[in-house]
N, CA, C and O of each residue as an XYZ file, in Angstrom:
640
protein
N     -78.084     53.337   -117.487
C     -76.928     53.652   -118.150
C     -75.656     54.038   -117.244
O     -75.863     54.621   -116.180
N     -74.374     53.732   -117.634
C     -73.195     54.508   -116.543
C     -73.531     55.549   -116.026
O     -74.251     56.253   -116.735
N     -73.257     55.971   -114.937
C     -73.384     57.502   -114.200
C     -72.047     57.841   -113.853
O     -71.831     59.027   -113.605
N     -70.859     56.810   -113.770
C     -69.831     57.137   -113.614
C     -68.393     56.629   -113.987
O     -68.645     55.921   -114.962
N     -67.417     56.585   -113.849
C     -66.280     56.235   -114.623
C     -66.054     54.797   -114.470
O     -65.521     54.166   -115.382
N     -66.549     54.042   -113.005
C     -66.180     52.976   -112.878
C     -67.395     51.883   -113.380
O     -67.167     50.702   -113.644
N     -68.855     52.593   -113.459
C     -69.739     52.236   -114.125
C     -69.566     51.992   -115.637
O     -69.892     50.903   -116.111
N     -69.045     53.008   -116.432
C     -68.668     53.090   -117.371
C     -67.803     52.210   -117.944
O     -67.969     51.923   -119.130
N     -66.836     51.687   -117.272
C     -65.710     50.754   -117.509
C     -66.481     49.428   -117.379
O     -66.393     48.651   -118.330
N     -67.119     49.127   -116.470
C     -68.075     47.588   -116.209
C     -68.780     47.519   -117.602
O     -68.538     46.613   -118.399
N     -69.723     48.596   -117.863
C     -70.561     48.583   -118.975
C     -69.601     48.243   -120.275
O     -70.048     47.505   -121.153
N     -68.390     48.748   -120.371
C     -67.620     48.702   -121.760
C     -67.178     47.242   -121.405
O     -67.182     46.493   -122.382
N     -66.781     46.650   -120.168
C     -66.236     45.091   -120.309
C     -67.406     44.228   -120.660
O     -67.259     43.226   -121.361
N     -68.549     44.595   -120.190
C     -69.834     43.464   -120.656
C     -69.866     43.733   -122.072
O     -69.706     42.775   -122.828
N     -70.060     44.964   -122.584
C     -70.250     44.814   -124.218
C     -69.239     44.543   -124.793
O     -69.451     43.826   -125.771
N     -67.937     44.861   -124.585
C     -66.803     44.255   -125.302
C     -66.938     42.665   -125.472
O     -66.857     42.086   -126.556
N     -67.167     42.027   -124.182
C     -67.011     40.573   -124.112
C     -68.380     40.210   -124.988
O     -68.123     39.549   -125.995
N     -69.447     40.445   -124.837
C     -70.487     39.892   -125.798
C     -70.164     40.109   -127.272
O     -70.138     39.245   -128.149
N     -69.868     41.721   -127.419
C     -69.465     41.443   -128.963
C     -68.268     40.952   -129.699
O     -68.337     40.779   -130.915
N     -67.231     40.730   -129.067
C     -65.978     40.306   -129.216
C     -66.225     38.671   -129.201
O     -65.951     37.940   -130.152
N     -66.603     38.381   -128.369
C     -67.035     36.597   -128.368
C     -67.778     36.394   -129.628
O     -67.324     35.640   -130.488
N     -68.875     37.014   -129.783
C     -69.846     36.489   -130.824
C     -69.026     36.686   -132.440
O     -69.024     35.911   -133.396
N     -68.443     37.883   -132.297
C     -67.796     38.488   -133.656
C     -66.468     37.204   -133.877
O     -66.337     36.636   -134.961
N     -65.889     37.004   -133.105
C     -64.887     35.749   -133.105
C     -65.451     34.423   -133.500
O     -65.138     33.881   -134.560
N     -66.187     33.966   -132.739
C     -67.192     32.852   -133.276
C     -67.508     33.019   -134.811
O     -67.206     32.145   -135.624
N     -68.086     34.102   -135.128
C     -68.318     34.156   -136.413
C     -67.153     34.088   -137.548
O     -67.169     33.336   -138.522
N     -66.267     34.910   -137.263
C     -65.151     34.716   -138.273
C     -64.140     33.334   -138.377
O     -63.494     32.947   -139.351
N     -64.253     32.695   -136.916
C     -63.807     31.412   -137.100
C     -64.848     30.326   -137.966
O     -64.494     29.354   -138.633
N     -66.256     30.833   -137.721
C     -67.109     30.037   -138.348
C     -66.937     30.228   -140.079
O     -67.018     29.299   -140.883
N     -66.688     31.624   -140.411
C     -66.410     31.596   -141.659
C     -65.152     30.929   -142.463
O     -65.136     30.288   -143.514
N     -64.190     31.288   -141.647
C     -62.841     30.670   -141.777
C     -63.025     29.131   -142.226
O     -62.647     28.699   -143.314
N     -63.734     28.283   -141.113
C     -63.824     26.913   -141.276
C     -65.139     26.337   -142.114
O     -65.551     25.177   -142.112
N     -65.656     27.435   -142.802
C     -66.700     26.830   -143.778
C     -67.902     26.261   -143.004
O     -68.468     25.272   -143.468
N     -68.364     26.858   -141.770
C     -69.503     26.816   -141.095
C     -69.332     26.681   -139.762
O     -68.260     26.301   -139.290
N     -70.398     26.986   -139.019
C     -70.460     26.784   -137.842
C     -70.534     25.578   -137.231
O     -71.354     24.858   -137.800
N     -69.831     24.894   -135.987
C     -69.523     23.903   -135.356
C     -69.593     23.997   -133.956
O     -69.592     25.141   -133.501
N     -69.650     23.107   -133.211
C     -69.599     23.019   -131.721
C     -68.279     23.632   -131.111
O     -68.099     24.382   -130.151
N     -67.357     22.996   -132.084
C     -65.856     23.175   -131.731
C     -65.520     24.992   -131.723
O     -65.008     25.535   -130.744
N     -65.830     25.586   -132.718
C     -66.049     26.977   -132.677
C     -66.059     27.813   -131.167
O     -65.151     28.542   -130.766
N     -67.307     27.511   -130.465
C     -67.270     28.205   -129.010
C     -65.904     27.989   -128.221
O     -65.355     28.916   -127.627
N     -65.510     26.975   -128.254
C     -64.179     26.939   -127.364
C     -63.080     27.444   -128.268
O     -62.501     28.459   -127.883
N     -62.742     26.959   -129.282
C     -61.752     28.054   -130.348
C     -61.655     29.378   -130.187
O     -60.604     30.007   -130.308
N     -62.829     29.888   -129.888
C     -63.112     31.322   -130.071
C     -62.073     32.006   -128.579
O     -61.518     33.100   -128.684
N     -61.979     31.271   -127.458
C     -61.605     31.737   -126.354
C     -60.020     32.089   -126.459
O     -59.446     32.887   -125.718
N     -59.307     31.214   -127.706
C     -58.136     31.684   -127.863
C     -57.686     33.120   -128.224
O     -56.826     33.814   -127.682
N     -58.657     33.441   -129.500
C     -58.393     34.724   -129.784
C     -59.144     35.974   -128.716
O     -58.811     37.158   -128.684
N     -59.899     35.518   -128.140
C     -60.765     36.220   -126.968
C     -59.535     36.982   -125.776
O     -59.704     38.075   -125.237
N     -58.366     36.106   -125.583
C     -57.385     36.843   -124.854
C     -56.956     38.002   -125.360
O     -56.993     38.954   -124.581
N     -56.454     38.246   -126.728
C     -56.138     38.978   -127.260
C     -57.054     40.193   -127.593
O     -56.718     41.368   -127.446
N     -58.337     39.726   -128.092
C     -59.396     40.951   -128.686
C     -60.146     41.520   -127.607
O     -60.524     42.673   -127.813
N     -60.418     41.072   -126.647
C     -61.331     41.461   -125.498
C     -60.521     42.602   -124.970
O     -61.073     43.702   -124.996
N     -59.199     42.521   -124.455
C     -58.339     43.795   -124.032
C     -58.465     44.967   -125.184
O     -58.768     46.141   -124.970
N     -58.173     44.391   -126.405
C     -58.055     45.477   -127.559
C     -59.176     46.167   -127.644
O     -59.163     47.396   -127.712
N     -60.486     45.321   -127.650
C     -61.557     46.196   -127.810
C     -62.135     47.330   -126.429
O     -62.886     48.302   -126.495
N     -61.535     46.809   -125.424
C     -61.890     47.562   -124.130
C     -61.106     48.729   -124.345
O     -61.663     49.821   -124.231
N     -59.991     48.673   -124.617
C     -58.721     50.013   -124.815
C     -59.338     50.923   -126.076
O     -59.359     52.153   -126.036
N     -59.726     50.307   -126.952
C     -60.217     51.001   -128.240
C     -61.613     51.613   -128.025
O     -62.034     52.574   -128.670
N     -62.186     51.067   -127.208
C     -63.485     51.841   -126.838
C     -63.555     52.828   -125.726
O     -64.369     53.748   -125.657
N     -62.592     52.538   -124.835
C     -62.429     53.595   -123.596
C     -61.689     54.608   -124.065
O     -62.024     55.725   -123.672
N     -60.770     54.533   -124.799
C     -59.588     55.453   -124.983
C     -59.416     56.185   -126.528
O     -58.704     57.172   -126.716
N     -60.141     55.558   -127.492
C     -60.246     56.046   -128.789
C     -61.386     56.174   -129.328
O     -61.569     57.226   -129.941
N     -62.558     55.123   -129.277
C     -63.632     55.370   -130.021
C     -64.834     56.304   -128.978
O     -65.662     57.072   -129.467
N     -64.731     56.097   -127.844
C     -66.033     56.892   -127.097
C     -66.415     58.254   -127.119
O     -67.543     58.610   -126.778
N     -65.222     59.312   -127.641
C     -65.666     60.500   -127.782
C     -65.944     60.727   -128.907
O     -66.832     61.574   -128.996
N     -65.439     60.197   -130.212
C     -66.171     60.368   -131.466
C     -67.663     59.482   -131.363
O     -68.731     59.915   -131.798
N     -67.557     58.712   -130.972
C     -69.016     58.191   -131.178
C     -69.871     59.073   -130.344
O     -70.940     59.413   -130.850
N     -69.529     59.591   -128.908
C     -70.640     60.677   -128.550
C     -70.777     61.908   -129.371
O     -71.830     62.448   -129.709
N     -69.427     62.316   -129.674
C     -69.531     63.647   -130.740
C     -70.580     63.506   -132.095
O     -71.316     64.418   -132.470
N     -70.476     62.116   -132.760
C     -71.215     61.882   -133.765
C     -72.766     61.608   -133.150
O     -73.591     62.047   -133.952
N     -73.288     61.113   -132.167
C     -74.432     60.728   -131.583
C     -75.002     62.290   -131.532
O     -76.081     62.530   -132.074
N     -74.213     63.405   -130.834
C     -74.862     64.607   -130.700
C     -75.178     65.143   -132.107
O     -76.286     65.574   -132.424
N     -74.044     65.076   -132.975
C     -74.438     65.639   -134.268
C     -75.879     65.270   -134.595
O     -76.797     66.087   -134.669
N     -75.986     63.924   -134.786
C     -77.181     63.177   -135.491
C     -78.518     63.506   -134.750
O     -79.536     63.699   -135.416
N     -78.536     63.572   -133.423
C     -79.759     63.423   -132.925
C     -80.378     64.836   -132.817
O     -79.762     65.899   -132.743
N     -81.391     64.688   -132.820
C     -82.467     66.012   -132.366
C     -83.318     66.051   -131.324
O     -83.767     65.024   -130.815
N     -83.549     67.005   -131.002
C     -84.366     67.077   -129.464
C     -85.799     66.125   -129.574
O     -86.335     65.596   -128.600
N     -86.179     66.054   -130.678
C     -87.616     65.363   -130.431
C     -87.512     63.804   -130.840
O     -88.469     63.242   -131.373
N     -86.563     63.281   -130.624
C     -86.145     61.973   -131.137
C     -86.541     61.071   -129.824
O     -86.293     61.428   -128.672
N     -87.189     59.858   -130.174
C     -87.717     59.169   -128.967
C     -86.311     58.229   -128.334
O     -85.167     58.200   -128.787
N     -86.710     57.725   -127.503
C     -85.497     57.198   -126.513
C     -84.914     56.025   -127.520
O     -83.692     55.873   -127.555
N     -85.750     55.206   -128.325
C     -85.336     54.151   -128.811
C     -84.260     54.409   -129.918
O     -83.243     53.731   -130.069
N     -84.661     55.564   -130.722
C     -83.611     56.078   -131.855
C     -82.607     56.293   -131.544
O     -81.653     56.048   -132.283
N     -82.451     56.900   -130.173
C     -80.989     57.283   -129.665
C     -80.214     56.099   -129.349
O     -78.998     56.054   -129.531
N     -80.833     55.230   -128.923
C     -80.050     53.879   -128.557
C     -79.705     53.387   -129.928
O     -78.592     52.870   -130.032
N     -80.440     53.452   -130.982
C     -80.215     52.621   -132.368
C     -79.025     53.490   -132.764
O     -77.929     52.965   -132.958
N     -79.209     54.807   -132.889
C     -78.361     55.322   -133.329
C     -76.851     55.502   -132.662
O     -75.809     55.635   -133.304
N     -76.997     55.470   -131.117
C     -75.475     55.131   -130.623
C     -75.043     53.639   -130.905
O     -73.827     53.500   -131.036
N     -75.666     52.711   -131.002
C     -75.374     51.438   -131.421
C     -74.758     51.391   -132.575
O     -73.625     50.921   -132.676
N     -75.371     51.830   -133.494
C     -74.889     51.754   -135.105
C     -73.886     52.597   -135.349
O     -73.199     52.366   -136.344
N     -73.562     53.790   -134.487
C     -72.331     54.764   -134.676
C     -71.284     53.995   -134.060
O     -70.261     53.972   -134.744
N     -71.214     53.223   -132.748
C     -70.397     52.457   -132.191
C     -70.026     51.454   -133.148
O     -68.816     51.412   -133.372
N     -70.670     50.718   -133.709
C     -70.332     49.510   -134.735
C     -69.669     50.211   -136.085
O     -68.706     49.632   -136.588
N     -70.082     51.258   -136.599
C     -69.490     51.892   -137.466
C     -67.802     52.141   -137.476
O     -66.921     51.931   -138.311
N     -67.829     52.679   -136.156
C     -66.267     52.841   -135.680
C     -65.290     51.879   -135.402
O     -64.130     51.772   -135.800
N     -66.203     50.967   -134.388
C     -65.447     49.602   -133.600
C     -65.185     48.499   -134.884
O     -64.110     47.910   -134.997
N     -66.109     48.343   -135.653
C     -66.058     47.098   -136.583
C     -64.812     47.275   -137.411
O     -63.987     46.364   -137.474
N     -64.618     48.612   -138.157
C     -63.546     48.780   -139.035
C     -62.254     48.591   -137.992
O     -61.328     47.867   -138.358
N     -62.213     49.101   -136.984
C     -60.944     48.925   -136.258
C     -60.676     47.602   -135.617
O     -59.586     47.031   -135.611
N     -61.758     47.187   -135.092
C     -61.133     45.493   -134.601
C     -61.208     44.838   -135.832
O     -60.559     43.794   -135.776
N     -61.774     45.032   -137.011
C     -61.432     44.049   -138.264
C     -60.294     44.342   -138.716
O     -59.813     43.430   -139.388
N     -59.420     45.600   -138.585
C     -58.006     46.022   -139.007
C     -57.155     44.994   -138.026
O     -56.383     44.158   -138.495
N     -57.425     45.182   -136.395
C     -56.585     44.570   -135.748
C     -56.673     42.806   -135.788
O     -55.681     42.177   -135.418
N     -57.474     42.330   -136.090
C     -58.078     40.962   -136.376
C     -57.148     40.712   -137.472
O     -56.327     39.800   -137.375
N     -57.220     41.533   -138.617
C     -56.294     41.240   -140.148
C     -54.847     41.208   -139.773
O     -54.081     40.304   -140.105
N     -54.504     42.316   -139.016
C     -52.938     42.089   -138.537
C     -52.579     40.950   -138.120
O     -51.611     40.377   -138.620
N     -53.492     40.284   -136.861
C     -52.857     39.431   -136.052
C     -53.127     37.874   -136.760
O     -52.318     36.947   -136.791
N     -54.370     37.893   -137.252
C     -54.922     36.810   -137.565
C     -55.151     36.250   -139.076
O     -55.596     35.150   -139.402
N     -54.730     37.300   -139.883
C     -55.194     37.133   -141.447
C     -53.881     36.821   -142.156
O     -52.852     37.407   -141.820
N     -53.891     35.943   -143.096
C     -52.761     35.807   -144.125
C     -52.941     36.993   -144.947
O     -54.023     36.864   -145.519
N     -52.421     38.012   -145.250
C     -52.641     39.187   -146.035
C     -51.545     39.456   -146.809
O     -51.591     40.478   -147.494
N     -50.469     38.693   -146.856
C     -49.284     39.008   -147.538
C     -49.335     39.084   -149.102
O     -48.749     39.902   -149.812
N     -50.222     37.983   -149.522
C     -50.346     37.813   -150.925
C     -51.626     38.774   -151.620
O     -51.520     39.245   -152.752
N     -52.830     38.976   -150.755
C     -53.597     39.712   -151.379
C     -53.625     41.458   -151.031
O     -54.336     42.316   -151.554
N     -52.640     41.598   -150.019
C     -52.548     42.980   -149.441
C     -53.324     43.157   -148.527
O     -54.440     42.638   -148.527
N     -52.835     44.017   -147.452
C     -53.225     44.378   -145.936
C     -54.846     45.061   -146.263
O     -55.913     44.571   -145.894
N     -54.650     46.320   -147.060
C     -55.831     46.802   -147.207
C     -57.096     45.794   -147.699
O     -58.210     45.689   -147.185
N     -56.513     45.054   -148.929
C     -57.644     44.295   -149.408
C     -58.325     43.261   -148.432
O     -59.476     42.911   -148.695
N     -57.790     42.832   -147.501
C     -58.023     41.889   -146.751
C     -58.571     42.455   -145.749
O     -59.575     41.838   -145.395
N     -58.324     43.469   -145.064
C     -58.892     44.271   -143.788
C     -60.277     44.951   -144.544
O     -61.280     45.097   -143.846
N     -60.306     45.338   -145.900
C     -61.802     45.757   -146.165
C     -62.540     44.959   -146.317
O     -63.714     45.269   -146.114
N     -62.236     43.577   -146.735
C     -62.901     42.335   -147.128
C     -63.713     41.893   -145.440
O     -64.902     41.855   -145.122
N     -62.684     41.664   -144.792
C     -62.941     41.569   -143.426
C     -64.252     42.551   -142.799
O     -65.352     42.188   -142.384
N     -63.715     43.804   -142.901
C     -64.934     44.823   -142.290
C     -66.148     44.466   -142.871
O     -67.140     44.307   -142.159
N     -66.206     44.261   -144.574
C     -67.347     44.186   -145.139
C     -67.998     42.624   -144.522
O     -69.223     42.571   -144.409
N     -67.468     41.823   -144.273
C     -67.940     40.659   -143.806
C     -68.466     40.672   -142.643
O     -69.426     39.928   -142.442
N     -67.972     41.516   -141.593
C     -68.263     41.519   -140.200
C     -69.289     42.926   -140.071
O     -70.072     42.851   -139.123
N     -69.362     43.913   -140.717
C     -69.973     44.895   -140.394
C     -71.811     44.455   -140.259
O     -72.524     44.999   -139.416
N     -72.274     43.537   -141.120
C     -73.842     43.328   -141.093
C     -73.907     42.484   -139.454
O     -74.605     42.869   -138.515
N     -72.957     41.232   -139.439
C     -73.341     40.753   -138.260
C     -73.030     41.656   -137.083
O     -73.787     41.549   -136.118
N     -71.850     42.692   -136.995
C     -71.966     43.418   -135.671
C     -73.304     43.907   -135.617
O     -73.975     43.656   -134.616
N     -73.864     44.683   -136.713
C     -74.904     45.903   -136.372
C     -75.898     44.671   -135.735
O     -76.252     44.740   -134.558
N     -76.233     43.772   -136.429
C     -77.549     43.278   -135.958
C     -77.234     42.303   -134.613
O     -78.160     41.812   -133.967
N     -75.726     42.067   -134.250
C     -75.903     41.321   -133.086
C     -75.974     42.325   -132.011
O     -76.755     42.035   -131.105
N     -75.282     43.539   -131.890
C     -75.253     44.676   -131.308
C     -76.872     45.153   -131.062
O     -77.376     45.166   -129.939
N     -77.563     45.524   -132.238
C     -79.011     45.951   -132.064
C     -79.731     44.829   -131.300
O     -80.237     45.058   -130.201
N     -79.780     43.656   -131.858
C     -80.979     42.632   -131.711
C     -80.632     41.859   -130.248
O     -81.522     41.552   -129.455
N     -78.917     41.544   -129.973
C     -78.838     40.646   -129.063
C     -77.954     41.378   -128.162
O     -78.449     41.786   -127.111
N     -76.577     41.636   -128.434
C     -75.628     42.069   -127.368
C     -76.099     43.545   -126.723
O     -75.910     43.808   -125.535
N     -76.685     44.398   -127.586
C     -77.238     45.639   -126.490
C     -77.996     45.483   -125.891
O     -77.764     46.010   -124.803
N     -79.250     44.836   -125.930
C     -79.958     44.440   -125.046
C     -79.789     43.669   -123.961
O     -80.333     43.798   -122.864
N     -78.906     42.750   -124.359
C     -78.243     41.742   -122.906
C     -77.395     42.414   -122.170
O     -77.489     42.384   -120.943
N     -76.364     43.178   -122.852
C     -75.410     44.017   -122.235
C     -76.153     44.784   -120.946
O     -75.857     44.696   -119.755
N     -77.228     45.572   -121.584
C     -77.697     46.762   -120.969
C     -78.518     45.769   -119.672
O     -78.415     46.187   -118.518
N     -79.059     44.885   -119.847
C     -79.607     44.000   -119.048
C     -79.072     43.545   -117.708
O     -79.650     43.516   -116.621
N     -77.592     43.125   -118.093
C     -76.532     42.606   -117.259
C     -76.196     43.758   -116.256
O     -76.142     43.797   -115.027
N     -75.956     44.834   -117.403
C     -75.591     46.054   -116.516
C     -76.556     46.649   -115.327
O     -76.145     47.088   -114.253
N     -77.611     46.589   -115.650
C     -78.704     47.108   -114.809
C     -78.883     46.277   -113.793
O     -79.005     46.826   -112.698
N     -78.945     44.914   -113.824
C     -78.947     44.057   -112.597
C     -77.678     44.476   -111.797
O     -77.894     44.828   -110.637
N     -76.405     44.494   -112.228
C     -75.138     44.825   -111.698
C     -75.402     45.914   -110.987
O     -75.167     45.773   -109.787
N     -75.872     47.110   -111.360
C     -76.213     48.335   -110.911
C     -77.136     48.385   -109.700
O     -76.910     48.983   -108.649
N     -78.304     47.600   -110.039
C     -79.218     47.580   -108.911
C     -78.592     46.999   -107.696
O     -78.761     47.639   -106.659
N     -77.770     45.699   -107.623
C     -77.228     44.993   -106.720
C     -76.076     45.954   -106.253
O     -75.849     45.782   -105.055
N     -75.413     46.750   -106.731
C     -74.558     47.681   -105.994
C     -75.122     48.652   -105.554
O     -74.571     49.146   -104.570
N     -76.239     49.248   -105.986
C     -76.987     50.486   -105.279
C     -77.885     49.964   -104.126
O     -78.180     50.645   -103.144
N     -78.269     48.755   -104.330
C     -79.038     48.381   -103.009
C     -77.733     48.196   -101.790
O     -77.878     48.743   -100.697
N     -76.643     47.492   -102.054
C     -75.691     47.328   -101.175
C     -75.353     48.606   -100.320
O     -75.410     48.669    -99.092
N     -74.968     49.674   -101.240
C     -74.840     51.027   -100.835
C     -75.763     51.486    -99.628
O     -75.451     51.645    -98.448
N     -76.748     51.620   -100.134
C     -77.907     52.112    -99.455
C     -78.240     51.404    -98.065
O     -78.650     52.028    -97.086
N     -78.042     50.183    -98.087
C     -78.086     49.089    -97.102
C     -77.019     49.486    -95.832
O     -77.242     49.222    -94.650
N     -75.854     50.156    -96.332
C     -74.672     50.412    -95.321
C     -75.174     51.567    -94.417
O     -74.458     51.999    -93.513
C-alpha cells in the first residue's frame, strides 16, 4: 500500500482509471441497450473528463472521510481481508454517488425527469456494479499493478 504522497497519487491514478473506465463502459452499455465492442472505444471520450474528476474527488474530497469511516468501523481483532473489504466498500459508498452526480450533470438528459431523480437512478444502477468491480477485479488488479511498480522503484532506488 502507499507509503508516501507520491505513491498515494500513483495508486489513486491506477485505481481511478480501472474504476472509471469500467463504469463508463457499463453506463454506455446501459444507454445503448447492451454491450458491444464499440463501447470500449466510445468510453475513451468520457474517460478524458471523468478520470481527472475521479482523481481530484478521491484525493481532495473523499480520502479523509473514507479513512475516518474505516477507523470507526474497524475493530482491533479484524483480519486484514475484512479491512480491505470495508475500505473498498466505504470508498464505493462515497465515490459512487459523487461520480454518478457528475455523470448525471455532464452526460444525462435530466431536464424532464429532474436532476435528483435521474441522479438517484444512476447511482442505484451504478452501485452494485461499482462494488462488485472494486472488490473482485479493480481492487486486486490495482493493488497488483501498484505492488509491481513499487517493487521496481524500490529496486532501482536501492541499486543507486
